[in-house]
C-alpha positions as CSV (number, residue, x, y, z in Angstrom):
1,X,19.2,25.7,9.3
2,X,20.9,29.0,9.6
3,X,21.1,29.1,13.5
4,X,22.3,26.7,16.2
5,X,18.9,25.9,17.6
6,X,17.1,22.8,16.7
7,X,13.7,24.0,15.4
8,X,10.9,21.6,16.7
9,X,7.2,21.4,15.6
10,X,5.1,19.7,18.2
11,X,1.7,18.2,17.4
12,X,-0.9,17.0,19.9
13,X,-4.6,17.7,20.0
14,X,-4.6,18.0,23.9
15,X,-3.6,21.6,24.9
16,X,-2.3,20.5,28.3
17,X,0.0,18.0,26.6
18,X,1.0,20.5,24.1
19,X,1.8,23.1,26.7
20,X,3.9,20.4,28.7
21,X,5.9,19.6,25.6
22,X,6.5,23.4,25.0
23,X,7.6,24.0,28.5
24,X,10.1,20.9,28.5
25,X,11.4,21.7,25.1
26,X,11.9,25.6,25.5
27,X,13.7,24.9,28.8
28,X,16.6,23.5,26.7
29,X,19.4,25.9,25.5
30,X,19.6,24.1,22.1
31,X,16.0,23.5,21.3
32,X,13.3,25.8,20.1
33,X,9.6,25.1,19.6
34,X,9.1,26.8,16.3
35,X,5.5,25.7,15.7
36,X,2.5,24.0,17.5
37,X,-0.3,22.2,16.0
38,X,-3.6,20.3,17.2
39,X,-4.4,18.6,14.1
40,X,-2.6,16.7,11.2
41,X,-3.9,19.5,8.8
42,X,-2.4,22.2,10.8
43,X,0.9,20.4,10.8
44,X,0.9,20.4,7.0
45,X,-0.3,24.0,6.8
46,X,2.8,24.9,9.1
47,X,5.2,22.7,7.2
48,X,4.2,24.2,3.9
49,X,5.3,27.6,5.2
50,X,8.3,26.8,7.3
51,X,11.2,24.4,7.9
52,X,11.7,22.3,10.9
53,X,14.5,20.1,12.2
54,X,12.0,17.6,13.5
55,X,8.2,17.2,13.9
56,X,7.1,15.6,17.1
57,X,3.9,14.0,16.1
58,X,1.2,12.3,18.2
59,X,-0.7,9.4,16.5
60,X,-4.2,10.1,17.9
61,X,-5.4,13.4,16.4
62,X,-8.7,14.4,15.0
63,X,-9.2,14.4,11.1
64,X,-5.8,13.1,9.9
65,X,-4.3,10.9,12.5
66,X,-0.6,10.6,13.0
67,X,-0.1,7.8,10.3
68,X,-2.0,9.8,7.7
69,X,-0.2,12.9,8.5
70,X,3.1,11.1,8.3
71,X,2.3,10.0,4.8
72,X,1.4,13.5,3.9
73,X,4.5,15.0,5.4
74,X,6.7,12.8,3.2
75,X,4.8,13.8,0.2
76,X,5.3,17.4,1.0
77,X,8.8,17.1,2.2
78,X,10.3,13.6,1.7
79,X,13.4,14.1,3.9
80,X,11.5,15.7,6.7
81,X,12.5,14.0,10.1
82,X,9.6,12.8,12.2
83,X,9.5,11.5,15.7
84,X,6.1,9.6,16.5
85,X,5.0,9.5,20.1
86,X,2.0,7.8,21.6
87,X,0.4,6.2,24.6
88,X,-0.6,3.0,22.5
89,X,1.1,-0.2,22.6
90,X,4.7,0.6,21.9
91,X,6.0,-2.5,20.1
92,X,3.1,-2.7,17.5
93,X,2.8,1.0,16.8
94,X,6.5,1.5,16.6
95,X,6.7,-1.3,14.0
96,X,3.9,0.4,11.9
97,X,5.5,3.9,12.4
98,X,9.0,3.0,11.5
99,X,7.8,0.9,8.4
100,X,5.8,4.0,7.4
101,X,8.9,6.1,7.4
102,X,9.2,7.7,10.9
103,X,12.6,8.4,12.1
104,X,11.8,7.4,15.6
105,X,9.1,6.3,18.2
106,X,8.8,7.0,21.8
107,X,6.2,6.5,24.4
108,X,4.2,9.2,26.1
109,X,5.2,7.5,29.2
110,X,9.0,8.0,28.7
111,X,11.0,10.1,31.1
112,X,11.7,13.7,30.0
113,X,15.3,13.1,29.5
114,X,14.5,10.3,27.2
115,X,12.0,12.3,25.3
116,X,14.7,15.2,24.9
117,X,17.4,12.7,23.7
118,X,15.0,11.2,21.1
119,X,14.2,14.7,19.7
120,X,17.9,15.6,19.5
121,X,18.7,12.4,17.8
122,X,16.0,12.6,15.2
123,X,16.6,16.3,14.6
124,X,20.2,15.6,13.9
125,X,19.4,13.0,11.2
126,X,19.4,9.8,13.3
127,X,16.8,7.3,14.1
128,X,15.8,6.6,17.7
129,X,14.3,3.6,19.5
130,X,15.1,3.0,23.1
131,X,16.8,-0.4,23.8
132,X,13.9,-2.0,25.5
133,X,11.6,-1.1,22.6
134,X,14.0,-2.2,20.1
135,X,13.9,-5.6,21.8
136,X,10.1,-5.6,22.0
137,X,10.0,-4.5,18.4
138,X,12.1,-7.4,17.2
139,X,9.7,-9.9,19.3
140,X,6.7,-8.4,17.8
141,X,7.9,-8.7,14.2
142,X,8.8,-12.4,14.9
143,X,5.2,-12.8,16.5
144,X,3.7,-11.3,13.3
145,X,4.9,-14.1,11.2
146,X,1.8,-16.1,12.1
147,X,-0.5,-13.6,10.4
148,X,-2.7,-13.1,13.4
149,X,-1.6,-9.7,14.7
150,X,-2.0,-6.1,13.5
151,X,1.8,-5.9,13.1
152,X,1.4,-8.4,10.0
153,X,-0.8,-5.9,8.2
154,X,0.8,-3.6,5.5
155,X,1.0,0.1,6.3
156,X,-2.0,0.9,4.2
157,X,-4.0,-1.9,5.8
158,X,-3.1,-0.6,9.2
159,X,-4.3,2.8,8.5
160,X,-7.5,1.4,7.4
161,X,-7.7,-1.0,10.3
162,X,-7.1,2.1,12.7
163,X,-9.8,4.0,11.1
164,X,-12.4,1.1,11.1
165,X,-11.6,0.4,14.7
166,X,-12.4,4.1,15.5
167,X,-15.8,3.7,13.8
168,X,-15.2,5.5,10.7
169,X,-17.3,4.6,7.7
170,X,-16.0,3.2,4.3
171,X,-17.0,6.4,2.7
172,X,-15.2,8.6,5.2
173,X,-12.1,6.5,4.8
174,X,-12.2,6.5,1.2
175,X,-12.5,10.3,1.1
176,X,-9.6,10.7,3.6
177,X,-7.2,8.6,1.6
178,X,-8.3,9.6,-1.8
179,X,-9.3,5.9,-2.8
180,X,-12.8,4.5,-3.9
181,X,-15.2,2.9,-1.5
182,X,-14.7,-0.4,-3.4
183,X,-10.9,-0.2,-2.9
184,X,-11.5,0.4,1.0
185,X,-14.0,-2.4,1.1
186,X,-11.4,-4.9,-0.6
187,X,-8.8,-3.7,2.1
188,X,-11.3,-4.3,4.8
189,X,-12.0,-7.9,3.6
190,X,-8.2,-8.6,3.6
191,X,-7.9,-7.1,7.1
192,X,-10.7,-9.2,8.5
193,X,-9.2,-12.3,6.8
194,X,-5.7,-11.7,8.1
195,X,-7.0,-11.1,11.7
196,X,-9.5,-14.0,11.5
197,X,-12.4,-11.5,12.3
198,X,-15.9,-11.7,10.8
199,X,-17.2,-8.1,10.9
200,X,-16.5,-4.6,11.8
201,X,-18.0,-5.2,15.2
202,X,-15.5,-7.9,15.8
203,X,-12.7,-5.6,14.7
204,X,-13.7,-2.8,17.0
205,X,-13.9,-5.3,20.0
206,X,-10.6,-6.7,19.2
207,X,-8.9,-3.2,18.8
208,X,-10.4,-1.9,22.2
209,X,-9.6,-5.2,24.1
210,X,-5.9,-5.1,22.8
211,X,-5.6,-1.4,23.8
212,X,-5.0,-0.4,20.1
213,X,-7.7,2.4,20.2
214,X,-9.5,4.0,23.2
């Protein structure tokens, strides 16, 4: 970048959250909110026209969710730093996000100072996970070895798991990901087998009871 300010693109589909992030970041002398987006598609539109030091990206957004958007961001600009933030279970979603190429993960419940520290670290080319989350992440990866938790799914499987858990149809998922319905159906079968579930209804109940989706 040509100036000393770190340029931030913030993405969240809740206007109140978006405004809160804007106010927090703009109050810092070295940070600038250079863009705001309420959907994954809007993130990509802005990124195609502008450069950012970091994208602060929510997972749960309409249309392209955060994980879909993360994939698309790296296709558009492979080296773009992205900090994922979410209110979903930290260890699991952090594991998935970091495997998918995020530069950091922070909970929406984090203190403002921690969020700002994470933004600065990622914007300057570093990775960020708070120490307590790093410990939980290591434990989650160890637990996943038994093949019975979503953290044992591949990145693509988790994308499809997330969409199925939110009630999306095979056709809709196929269109979003640019794959055939037959391929999505095969992924679905693998997911159900890995999680020892029998149907989409079981998968949705499992995801809701585990707090993985609302």
